SEDO-263405 format. One line per 4 residues: number of its first residue (from 1); their letters; for each residue x, y, z of C-alpha. Coordinates in pm, whole numbers, plus 50000, padded with zeros to 5 digits. Layout:
BEGIN
NUM = A = X:Y:Z ~ ...
***
This chain:
BEGIN
1 = MTKD = 49990:50014:50004 ~ 50145:50316:49895 ~ 50194:50621:50163 ~ 49913:50809:49980
5 = DIVL = 49681:50517:50000 ~ 49777:50467:50373 ~ 49720:50846:50455 ~ 49372:50856:50275
9 = LLEE = 49287:50522:50467 ~ 49383:50678:50821 ~ 49188:51007:50745 ~ 48871:50813:50622
13 = KHQT = 48879:50546:50923 ~ 48934:50852:51164 ~ 48650:51070:51022 ~ 48394:50794:51057
17 = LLNW = 48535:50730:51416 ~ 48494:51099:51498 ~ 48151:51174:51321 ~ 48000:50881:51539
21 = LQNQ = 48149:50995:51860 ~ 48030:51335:51811 ~ 47661:51236:51741 ~ 47663:51003:52014
25 = DIDK = 47445:51108:52320 ~ 47655:51274:52546 ~ 47494:51062:52825 ~ 47667:50764:52678
29 = WEIG = 48015:50850:52687 ~ 48053:50711:53057 ~ 47854:50402:52991 ~ 47945:50050:52791
33 = PEGK = 47775:49711:52778 ~ 47822:49483:53101 ~ 48180:49426:53170 ~ 48287:49594:52839
37 = WTTG = 48467:49967:52795 ~ 48248:50275:52786 ~ 48273:50481:52484 ~ 48510:50703:52635
41 = QHAL = 48748:50428:52697 ~ 48703:50320:52344 ~ 48820:50695:52247 ~ 49097:50701:52522
45 = HLLQ = 49239:50362:52422 ~ 49279:50461:52047 ~ 49426:50812:52158 ~ 49690:50654:52360
49 = SYTI = 49765:50395:52075 ~ 49820:50683:51812 ~ 50034:50896:52059 ~ 50261:50583:52110
53 = LNNA = 50319:50534:51738 ~ 50358:50906:51697 ~ 50614:50911:51956 ~ 50792:50646:51835
57 = MSMP = 50787:50762:51462 ~ 50924:51088:51605 ~ 51226:50924:51756 ~ 51557:50922:51550
61 = KFLL = 51561:50647:51282 ~ 51907:50506:51402 ~ 51745:50480:51741 ~ 51458:50248:51629
65 = KYKF = 51745:50089:51427 ~ 51944:50006:51720 ~ 51675:49952:51963 ~ 51448:49694:51768
69 = GTNN = 51659:49601:51451 ~ 51553:49595:51085 ~ 51292:49399:50864 ~ 51393:49076:50738
73 = REVR = 51109:48984:50546 ~ 50860:49108:50245 ~ 50614:49396:50380 ~ 50296:49234:50418
77 = EYNT = 49977:49361:50237 ~ 49684:49527:50417 ~ 49433:49249:50402 ~ 49731:49006:50509
81 = VMSR = 49828:49258:50821 ~ 49451:49275:50940 ~ 49362:48907:50898 ~ 49654:48809:51111
85 = YVER = 49552:49055:51374 ~ 49184:48941:51354 ~ 49337:48552:51409 ~ 49554:48646:51726
89 = LADL = 49252:48849:51871 ~ 49062:48556:51851 ~ 49339:48344:52029 ~ 49332:48580:52322
93 = PAGT = 49182:48509:52652 ~ 48859:48685:52695 ~ 48933:49010:52874 ~ 49347:49026:52789
97 = EFQP = 49436:49383:52789 ~ 49761:49537:52705 ~ 49958:49823:52842 ~ 49893:50140:52856
101 = SKNM = 49514:50050:52834 ~ 49540:49786:53136 ~ 49315:49896:53418 ~ 49206:50255:53216
105 = NVPR = 49008:50495:53416 ~ 48649:50595:53269 ~ 48695:50945:53111 ~ 48434:51199:53220
109 = INDK = 48182:51372:53012 ~ 48410:51692:53083 ~ 48698:51508:52899 ~ 48515:51422:52570
113 = SYIL = 48581:51708:52395 ~ 48937:51732:52488 ~ 48995:51367:52392 ~ 48819:51421:52060
117 = NRLQ = 49045:51705:51984 ~ 49368:51504:52078 ~ 49246:51241:51861 ~ 49221:51462:51559
121 = VESK = 49556:51628:51637 ~ 49709:51293:51700 ~ 49562:51142:51369 ~ 49675:51445:51163
125 = KLQH = 50029:51399:51318 ~ 50054:51022:51229 ~ 49907:51141:50871 ~ 50200:51371:50842
129 = KTNK = 50454:51169:50976 ~ 50379:50906:50716 ~ 50380:51125:50420 ~ 50725:51258:50568
133 = WKDK = 50896:50924:50593 ~ 51106:50777:50329 ~ 50940:50462:50189 ~ 51261:50269:50267
137 = DLDN = 51261:50340:50633 ~ 50870:50276:50661 ~ 50951:49914:50489 ~ 51281:49864:50696
141 = LIIP = 51249:49996:51031 ~ 51024:49791:51294 ~ 50875:49865:51602 ~ 50688:49626:51849
145 = HPLM = 50320:49592:51863 ~ 50201:49451:52195 ~ 49995:49169:52021 ~ 50157:49106:51679
149 = GKMP = 50541:49146:51792 ~ 50775:49361:51581 ~ 50631:49471:51241 ~ 50768:49714:50962
153 = VREI = 50636:50097:51056 ~ 50450:50077:50711 ~ 50249:49758:50840 ~ 50181:49918:51193
157 = VMWT = 50052:50264:51035 ~ 49825:50034:50815 ~ 49709:49827:51140 ~ 49630:50178:51330
161 = AYHV = 49364:50252:51028 ~ 49219:49907:51072 ~ 49226:49959:51468 ~ 49029:50262:51452
165 = EHHT = 48789:50079:51211 ~ 48763:49786:51463 ~ 48666:49998:51746 ~ 48423:50218:51555
169 = KQLQ = 48239:49902:51444 ~ 48219:49766:51802 ~ 48098:50137:51914 ~ 47847:50120:51626
173 = EKY = 47714:49765:51694 ~ 47701:49777:52060 ~ 47660:50140:52184
***
């Protein structure tokens, strides 16, 4: 998938999420199905995910290479990355959570505007960083994903678009 295609996909998935969150009843921000995250927790989780990736992509590339190494395989296509993610999710025991979303607090209604604004900023940052990175760096540098292991940056950015879509669908279906 080209950088331009990835950036367009990120924007599309993010706008769908943001539109849904902005149009949802304010009263439902702190409520979720029994035993599941609230709407606010989904939004906060995605914000945390964006922020971690943006921070990693802001690090000097030589440091990423030193800390995590380089890619030793062909970069996978979007559908392959998504299929592998869905398979790994299905294998997880129910209720498994990863840092930093483990034991996440419930964001209050007063935090909604701030979280949505931060989501918008972090999404735009990721799009900008993706465009600025060289293709060879997106393909060769790897960073760790808590479920998928080390992945080329291009794949983890593509995964981020799917991650937003995954949470948007959960919200649309259950909230």
